[in-house]
LUMBA-72861 format. One record per residue (C-alpha): residue in three letters; residue number from 1; x, y, z. Coordinates in steps of 0.5 Angstrom, whole numbers, padded with zeros to 4 digits. Layout:
BEGIN
{site "ALA", NUM, {X, Y, Z}}
...
# end
This chain:
BEGIN
{site "UNK", 1, {0369, -0023, -0063}}
{site "UNK", 2, {0362, -0019, -0060}}
{site "UNK", 3, {0364, -0012, -0058}}
{site "UNK", 4, {0360, -0009, -0052}}
{site "UNK", 5, {0359, -0003, -0049}}
{site "UNK", 6, {0356, -0003, -0041}}
{site "UNK", 7, {0352, 0002, -0038}}
{site "UNK", 8, {0350, 0003, -0031}}
{site "UNK", 9, {0350, 0009, -0026}}
{site "UNK", 10, {0353, 0005, -0020}}
{site "UNK", 11, {0360, 0005, -0021}}
{site "UNK", 12, {0361, -0001, -0017}}
{site "UNK", 13, {0356, -0005, -0021}}
{site "UNK", 14, {0359, -0003, -0027}}
{site "UNK", 15, {0366, -0005, -0025}}
{site "UNK", 16, {0364, -0012, -0023}}
{site "UNK", 17, {0360, -0012, -0030}}
{site "UNK", 18, {0366, -0010, -0034}}
{site "UNK", 19, {0370, -0016, -0030}}
{site "UNK", 20, {0365, -0021, -0031}}
{site "UNK", 21, {0365, -0019, -0039}}
{site "UNK", 22, {0373, -0019, -0039}}
{site "UNK", 23, {0373, -0027, -0037}}
{site "UNK", 24, {0368, -0029, -0042}}
{site "UNK", 25, {0371, -0032, -0049}}
{site "UNK", 26, {0369, -0028, -0055}}
{site "UNK", 27, {0367, -0022, -0052}}
{site "UNK", 28, {0371, -0015, -0052}}
{site "UNK", 29, {0369, -0009, -0048}}
{site "UNK", 30, {0369, -0003, -0052}}
{site "UNK", 31, {0367, 0002, -0047}}
{site "UNK", 32, {0363, 0003, -0040}}
{site "UNK", 33, {0359, 0009, -0038}}
{site "UNK", 34, {0356, 0011, -0031}}
{site "UNK", 35, {0352, 0016, -0035}}
{site "UNK", 36, {0347, 0015, -0040}}
{site "UNK", 37, {0347, 0022, -0043}}
{site "UNK", 38, {0354, 0021, -0044}}
{site "UNK", 39, {0353, 0014, -0047}}
{site "UNK", 40, {0348, 0017, -0052}}
{site "UNK", 41, {0352, 0023, -0054}}
{site "UNK", 42, {0358, 0018, -0056}}
{site "UNK", 43, {0353, 0013, -0060}}
{site "UNK", 44, {0355, 0015, -0067}}
{site "UNK", 45, {0362, 0014, -0066}}
{site "UNK", 46, {0362, 0007, -0062}}
{site "UNK", 47, {0363, 0001, -0066}}
{site "UNK", 48, {0359, -0005, -0062}}
{site "UNK", 49, {0354, -0010, -0063}}
{site "UNK", 50, {0351, -0011, -0056}}
{site "UNK", 51, {0349, -0006, -0050}}
{site "UNK", 52, {0349, -0009, -0043}}
{site "UNK", 53, {0345, -0004, -0039}}
{site "UNK", 54, {0342, -0003, -0032}}
{site "UNK", 55, {0334, 0000, -0033}}
{site "UNK", 56, {0333, 0004, -0027}}
{site "UNK", 57, {0338, 0010, -0028}}
{site "UNK", 58, {0337, 0018, -0027}}
{site "UNK", 59, {0334, 0022, -0033}}
{site "UNK", 60, {0334, 0017, -0038}}
{site "UNK", 61, {0333, 0009, -0036}}
{site "UNK", 62, {0335, 0003, -0040}}
{site "UNK", 63, {0328, 0002, -0043}}
{site "UNK", 64, {0329, 0009, -0047}}
{site "UNK", 65, {0336, 0007, -0048}}
{site "UNK", 66, {0334, 0000, -0052}}
{site "UNK", 67, {0329, 0004, -0056}}
{site "UNK", 68, {0335, 0008, -0059}}
{site "UNK", 69, {0338, 0002, -0061}}
{site "UNK", 70, {0334, -0002, -0066}}
{site "UNK", 71, {0340, -0005, -0070}}
{site "UNK", 72, {0344, -0007, -0063}}
{site "UNK", 73, {0343, -0013, -0059}}
{site "UNK", 74, {0341, -0011, -0052}}
{site "UNK", 75, {0341, -0014, -0045}}
{site "UNK", 76, {0338, -0011, -0039}}
{site "UNK", 77, {0341, -0012, -0032}}
{site "UNK", 78, {0337, -0010, -0026}}
{site "UNK", 79, {0335, -0011, -0019}}
{site "UNK", 80, {0328, -0011, -0020}}
{site "UNK", 81, {0323, -0016, -0024}}
{site "UNK", 82, {0318, -0011, -0025}}
{site "UNK", 83, {0320, -0009, -0032}}
{site "UNK", 84, {0321, -0016, -0035}}
{site "UNK", 85, {0314, -0015, -0039}}
{site "UNK", 86, {0317, -0008, -0042}}
{site "UNK", 87, {0324, -0011, -0043}}
{site "UNK", 88, {0321, -0017, -0048}}
{site "UNK", 89, {0316, -0012, -0051}}
{site "UNK", 90, {0322, -0008, -0054}}
{site "UNK", 91, {0325, -0015, -0056}}
{site "UNK", 92, {0331, -0015, -0052}}
{site "UNK", 93, {0336, -0021, -0052}}
{site "UNK", 94, {0336, -0022, -0045}}
{site "UNK", 95, {0334, -0020, -0038}}
{site "UNK", 96, {0338, -0021, -0032}}
{site "UNK", 97, {0337, -0020, -0025}}
{site "UNK", 98, {0342, -0017, -0020}}
{site "UNK", 99, {0347, -0020, -0017}}
{site "UNK", 100, {0350, -0022, -0024}}
{site "UNK", 101, {0353, -0029, -0025}}
{site "UNK", 102, {0358, -0030, -0030}}
{site "UNK", 103, {0355, -0036, -0032}}
{site "UNK", 104, {0348, -0033, -0033}}
{site "UNK", 105, {0352, -0027, -0037}}
{site "UNK", 106, {0355, -0032, -0041}}
{site "UNK", 107, {0349, -0035, -0043}}
{site "UNK", 108, {0346, -0029, -0046}}
{site "UNK", 109, {0353, -0028, -0050}}
{site "UNK", 110, {0352, -0035, -0053}}
{site "UNK", 111, {0345, -0033, -0055}}
{site "UNK", 112, {0347, -0027, -0058}}
{site "UNK", 113, {0352, -0031, -0062}}
{site "UNK", 114, {0347, -0036, -0064}}
{site "UNK", 115, {0342, -0030, -0067}}
{site "UNK", 116, {0348, -0027, -0070}}
{site "UNK", 117, {0350, -0033, -0074}}
{site "UNK", 118, {0343, -0034, -0076}}
{site "UNK", 119, {0343, -0027, -0079}}
{site "UNK", 120, {0349, -0028, -0083}}
{site "UNK", 121, {0347, -0034, -0086}}
{site "UNK", 122, {0340, -0031, -0089}}
{site "UNK", 123, {0344, -0028, -0095}}
{site "UNK", 124, {0340, -0028, -0101}}
{site "UNK", 125, {0346, -0029, -0105}}
{site "UNK", 126, {0351, -0035, -0105}}
{site "UNK", 127, {0357, -0036, -0110}}
{site "UNK", 128, {0358, -0043, -0113}}
{site "UNK", 129, {0362, -0047, -0118}}
{site "UNK", 130, {0358, -0048, -0124}}
{site "UNK", 131, {0359, -0051, -0131}}
{site "UNK", 132, {0360, -0044, -0133}}
{site "UNK", 133, {0365, -0042, -0128}}
{site "UNK", 134, {0364, -0038, -0121}}
{site "UNK", 135, {0356, -0036, -0121}}
{site "UNK", 136, {0353, -0032, -0116}}
{site "UNK", 137, {0346, -0034, -0115}}
{site "UNK", 138, {0340, -0031, -0112}}
{site "UNK", 139, {0337, -0036, -0107}}
{site "UNK", 140, {0330, -0033, -0108}}
{site "UNK", 141, {0330, -0035, -0115}}
{site "UNK", 142, {0331, -0042, -0113}}
{site "UNK", 143, {0325, -0047, -0114}}
{site "UNK", 144, {0329, -0054, -0112}}
{site "UNK", 145, {0335, -0057, -0113}}
{site "UNK", 146, {0337, -0065, -0116}}
{site "UNK", 147, {0342, -0069, -0116}}
{site "UNK", 148, {0345, -0070, -0123}}
{site "UNK", 149, {0343, -0076, -0127}}
{site "UNK", 150, {0350, -0076, -0131}}
{site "UNK", 151, {0354, -0075, -0125}}
{site "UNK", 152, {0352, -0076, -0118}}
{site "UNK", 153, {0357, -0071, -0115}}
{site "UNK", 154, {0354, -0065, -0119}}
{site "UNK", 155, {0347, -0062, -0117}}
{site "UNK", 156, {0342, -0058, -0122}}
{site "UNK", 157, {0339, -0052, -0119}}
{site "UNK", 158, {0332, -0051, -0122}}
{site "UNK", 159, {0330, -0044, -0122}}
{site "UNK", 160, {0323, -0041, -0122}}
{site "UNK", 161, {0323, -0039, -0129}}
{site "UNK", 162, {0325, -0046, -0131}}
{site "UNK", 163, {0332, -0045, -0133}}
{site "UNK", 164, {0337, -0049, -0130}}
{site "UNK", 165, {0344, -0049, -0128}}
{site "UNK", 166, {0349, -0055, -0126}}
{site "UNK", 167, {0353, -0054, -0120}}
{site "UNK", 168, {0360, -0058, -0120}}
{site "UNK", 169, {0362, -0063, -0115}}
{site "UNK", 170, {0358, -0060, -0109}}
{site "UNK", 171, {0354, -0065, -0104}}
{site "UNK", 172, {0347, -0063, -0101}}
{site "UNK", 173, {0350, -0062, -0094}}
{site "UNK", 174, {0355, -0057, -0097}}
{site "UNK", 175, {0349, -0053, -0100}}
{site "UNK", 176, {0344, -0053, -0094}}
{site "UNK", 177, {0350, -0050, -0090}}
{site "UNK", 178, {0350, -0044, -0095}}
{site "UNK", 179, {0343, -0043, -0097}}
{site "UNK", 180, {0339, -0039, -0092}}
{site "UNK", 181, {0337, -0042, -0086}}
{site "UNK", 182, {0330, -0045, -0085}}
{site "UNK", 183, {0328, -0043, -0093}}
{site "UNK", 184, {0331, -0050, -0096}}
{site "UNK", 185, {0329, -0057, -0094}}
{site "UNK", 186, {0332, -0063, -0096}}
{site "UNK", 187, {0326, -0068, -0098}}
{site "UNK", 188, {0329, -0074, -0100}}
{site "UNK", 189, {0335, -0077, -0102}}
{site "UNK", 190, {0335, -0073, -0109}}
{site "UNK", 191, {0332, -0067, -0108}}
{site "UNK", 192, {0332, -0060, -0104}}
{site "UNK", 193, {0326, -0055, -0104}}
{site "UNK", 194, {0325, -0048, -0103}}
{site "UNK", 195, {0320, -0048, -0098}}
{site "UNK", 196, {0317, -0041, -0101}}
{site "UNK", 197, {0315, -0046, -0107}}
{site "UNK", 198, {0311, -0050, -0103}}
{site "UNK", 199, {0303, -0050, -0104}}
{site "UNK", 200, {0301, -0055, -0100}}
{site "UNK", 201, {0303, -0062, -0097}}
{site "UNK", 202, {0299, -0068, -0097}}
{site "UNK", 203, {0301, -0075, -0094}}
{site "UNK", 204, {0307, -0076, -0098}}
{site "UNK", 205, {0306, -0071, -0103}}
{site "UNK", 206, {0309, -0064, -0104}}
{site "UNK", 207, {0305, -0060, -0109}}
{site "UNK", 208, {0309, -0053, -0111}}
{site "UNK", 209, {0306, -0046, -0113}}
{site "UNK", 210, {0311, -0046, -0118}}
{site "UNK", 211, {0308, -0048, -0125}}
{site "UNK", 212, {0312, -0053, -0130}}
{site "UNK", 213, {0310, -0053, -0137}}
{site "UNK", 214, {0303, -0050, -0134}}
{site "UNK", 215, {0302, -0055, -0129}}
{site "UNK", 216, {0304, -0055, -0121}}
{site "UNK", 217, {0310, -0060, -0120}}
{site "UNK", 218, {0309, -0065, -0115}}
{site "UNK", 219, {0315, -0068, -0110}}
{site "UNK", 220, {0315, -0075, -0106}}
{site "UNK", 221, {0318, -0074, -0099}}
{site "UNK", 222, {0322, -0079, -0096}}
{site "UNK", 223, {0320, -0082, -0089}}
{site "UNK", 224, {0327, -0080, -0086}}
{site "UNK", 225, {0326, -0073, -0088}}
{site "UNK", 226, {0319, -0072, -0087}}
{site "UNK", 227, {0320, -0069, -0080}}
{site "UNK", 228, {0324, -0064, -0082}}
{site "UNK", 229, {0320, -0062, -0087}}
{site "UNK", 230, {0314, -0061, -0083}}
{site "UNK", 231, {0317, -0057, -0078}}
{site "UNK", 232, {0319, -0052, -0083}}
{site "UNK", 233, {0312, -0052, -0086}}
# end
């Protein structure tokens, strides 16, 4: 559930915006403000993910509000197109011109959900069932992952310090869902590599930055996996 606060100095516009938000699944309106100064006074006590704000308001405008919300998602609604450049310089999620349409507002929320999901998946630590029981793994220390030669249901995590850990009964698909987005890539039927470990790529060969027995390790990339790898590389 995305929690949002609304800010617009025009009461009718504020009520209309609140009505639209309440019709969108997965959205909860925490509070609506028609005074930006009042909103600033209450920021510290508000639990919200998104601020939907008008830009042109007396005393304090929406651009100034956005500067105060560096750790929140901001969507601007405005009758003017003059502020688009400034808005995106502030890295706001979206810029919607009035009159606001429900479909356009819903699109902004879906974009925020995507950003939130991506942010949540980028975690340094994952927990997996290993030969030693439950293991918490720092993904920054992973070099590459291979299929076990003993049991293909198991996978072996090779770390940058040349140690290994056997992960029990786990598929590559499941591992890629847990690993940080766009930081790991499957390069053939039997291997996943950490993109930060890649030194260079040439034709169908990947050469690592990480040394094994004093030498860079090489990997062969499968033709069916090349496009995904190149898009990340």
